[in-house]
C-alpha positions in Angstrom: 0.1 0.0 0.1 0.9 3.4 -0.6 1.8 5.9 2.0 -1.6 8.2 1.7 -3.8 5.1 1.8 -5.6 4.0 4.6 -4.9 0.5 6.2 -8.4 0.5 7.9 -11.5 -0.7 5.7 -14.8 -0.1 6.9 -17.4 -3.0 6.1 -20.6 -1.9 4.8 -23.6 -3.8 3.6 -25.2 -3.1 0.3 -28.1 -1.1 2.2 -25.7 1.2 3.8 -23.8 1.5 0.4 -26.6 2.7 -1.2 -27.8 4.9 1.4 -24.7 6.9 1.7 -24.8 7.5 -2.2 -28.7 8.8 -1.8 -27.2 11.0 1.0 -24.6 12.4 -1.2 -27.5 13.6 -3.4 -30.0 14.9 -0.5 -32.3 11.9 -0.4 -33.1 10.6 3.7 -32.8 7.3 3.9 -32.0 4.7 6.6 -30.8 0.9 5.7 -32.8 -1.8 7.5 -31.6 -5.3 8.5 -32.4 -8.1 6.3 -35.3 -10.1 6.6 -37.1 -7.6 8.5 -39.4 -5.7 5.9 -42.7 -7.2 4.7 -41.2 -6.7 1.1 -38.6 -9.3 1.4 -41.2 -12.0 2.4 -42.8 -12.1 -1.0 -41.4 -13.7 -4.4 -39.0 -11.7 -6.2 -40.1 -12.5 -9.8 -42.6 -14.7 -11.7 -41.8 -18.1 -12.5 -43.8 -17.9 -15.6 -41.4 -16.9 -17.8 -38.4 -18.8 -19.2 -36.2 -15.6 -19.3 -37.0 -15.0 -15.5 -34.2 -15.9 -13.5 -34.7 -18.4 -10.7 -31.8 -17.6 -8.2 -32.2 -14.0 -6.6 -30.6 -13.0 -3.2 -31.6 -10.4 -1.3 -29.4 -8.1 0.1 -31.4 -5.8 1.9 -33.8 -2.9 2.0 -33.7 1.0 2.3 -36.5 3.0 3.9 -36.9 6.6 2.2 -37.8 9.6 4.4 -40.0 12.3 3.0 -40.5 10.4 -0.2 -43.7 8.8 -2.1 -41.7 5.7 -2.1 -41.4 4.0 1.0 -38.8 1.0 0.9 -36.1 0.3 -1.7 -35.3 -3.5 -2.3 -31.9 -4.6 -3.3 -31.6 -7.6 -4.9 -29.3 -10.0 -6.8 -30.2 -12.0 -9.6 -28.0 -14.6 -11.2 
């Protein structure tokens, strides 16, 4: 490592990363614990279409403040 680089790395979950990015553009949000929101309990996509990926990983949920959108769910397909 170069002398100008920090030796400490801060681990962040995906909801924390996205919430931090939203904060930079002025959107208030709160990352929630994985598996605590009702949105995460339902199926992610329809199994009726052949193009739909069956393996979907839930990466978490972000709750937005002062917005018409309640929550954003982050998923990974593949």
